[in-house]
C-alpha positions in Angstrom: -13.5 -28.8 -1.1 -13.6 -25.0 -0.8 -16.5 -23.3 -1.5 -16.9 -20.4 -4.4 -18.2 -17.8 -1.3 -15.0 -19.3 0.8 -12.9 -18.1 -1.6 -14.6 -15.2 -2.7 -13.8 -13.8 1.2 -10.1 -14.4 1.0 -10.1 -12.3 -2.2 -12.0 -9.7 -0.7 -9.7 -10.0 2.8 -7.0 -9.8 0.7 -8.4 -6.6 -1.5 -8.9 -5.2 2.3 -5.2 -5.6 2.6 -3.8 -4.5 0.3 -6.1 -1.1 0.2 -5.1 -0.8 3.7 -1.1 -1.3 3.0 -0.9 0.9 0.4 -3.0 3.7 1.7 -0.9 3.4 5.2 2.6 3.1 3.4 1.7 6.5 1.9 1.0 8.0 5.0 4.1 6.9 6.3 5.9 8.1 4.2 4.5 12.0 3.6 4.5 12.3 7.7 7.9 10.4 9.0 11.0 12.9 7.8 13.6 10.6 7.4 14.3 7.1 5.8 15.5 4.9 8.2 12.3 6.3 10.7 10.2 5.3 7.2 11.2 2.0 6.9 11.1 1.0 10.7 7.8 2.3 10.7 6.7 0.4 7.8 8.1 -2.3 8.9 6.4 -2.3 12.2 3.3 -0.6 11.2 2.0 -2.0 8.6 2.2 -5.8 9.7 0.5 -5.0 12.8 -2.3 -3.2 11.0 -3.1 -6.2 8.7 -2.5 -8.8 11.7 -5.1 -7.0 13.9 -7.4 -6.7 10.6 -7.0 -10.4 10.2 -8.8 -11.2 13.1 -10.9 -8.8 13.0 -12.4 -9.8 9.1 -11.8 -13.2 9.8 -13.3 -13.5 13.2 -16.3 -11.1 13.1 -16.7 -11.3 9.8 -16.5 -14.5 9.1 -14.4 -13.7 6.0 -12.2 -16.8 4.6 -12.1 -20.0 5.1 -9.8 -22.4 7.4 -6.5 -23.0 5.3 -5.3 -25.9 8.0 -1.5 -24.8 8.0 -0.8 -20.8 10.2 2.4 -20.2 7.7 -0.3 -20.7 4.7 -2.7 -18.6 6.4 -0.4 -15.7 7.4 1.3 -15.4 3.5 -2.4 -15.3 2.5 -3.4 -12.5 4.9 -0.4 -10.4 5.5 3.1 -11.1 3.5 1.5 -11.3 0.0 -1.1 -8.2 0.8 1.9 -6.0 2.2 4.1 -6.9 -0.2 1.5 -5.5 -3.2 0.9 -2.8 -0.6 4.5 -1.5 -0.6 4.7 -2.2 -4.5 1.5 0.2 -5.4 3.0 3.0 -3.3 6.7 2.7 -4.6 6.0 2.1 -8.0 3.2 3.5 -9.2 1.9 6.5 -7.0 4.3 9.4 -7.3 6.4 9.8 -4.6 5.8 12.3 -2.0 8.5 14.9 -3.3 7.1 14.9 -6.8 3.7 15.5 -5.6 4.6 18.7 -3.4 7.3 20.0 -6.0 4.0 19.6 -8.9 1.7 21.5 -6.4 4.8 24.4 -6.1 5.6 25.0 -9.8 
């Protein structure tokens, strides 16, 4: 049986990773000029950041619990937060061009 503390730890880990993915995506979208470079940077940098963050948060701070399956752990700690972070940045936050246009007006 999984303890409530372990479930809360996984939820905290996922919340931190969703925030890192959304902020990282926004940073890349602001500073990379081309769409291809933006896509490559997002697909390479953000999952790498989430991987090392997972090592830090689950290893040093002991957030989460042993899932007994590396693919499930990767889905919960990296893939789902990555997808949600991208969704937040692309669908809920105004694009960098719209922000620049609003500032110019």
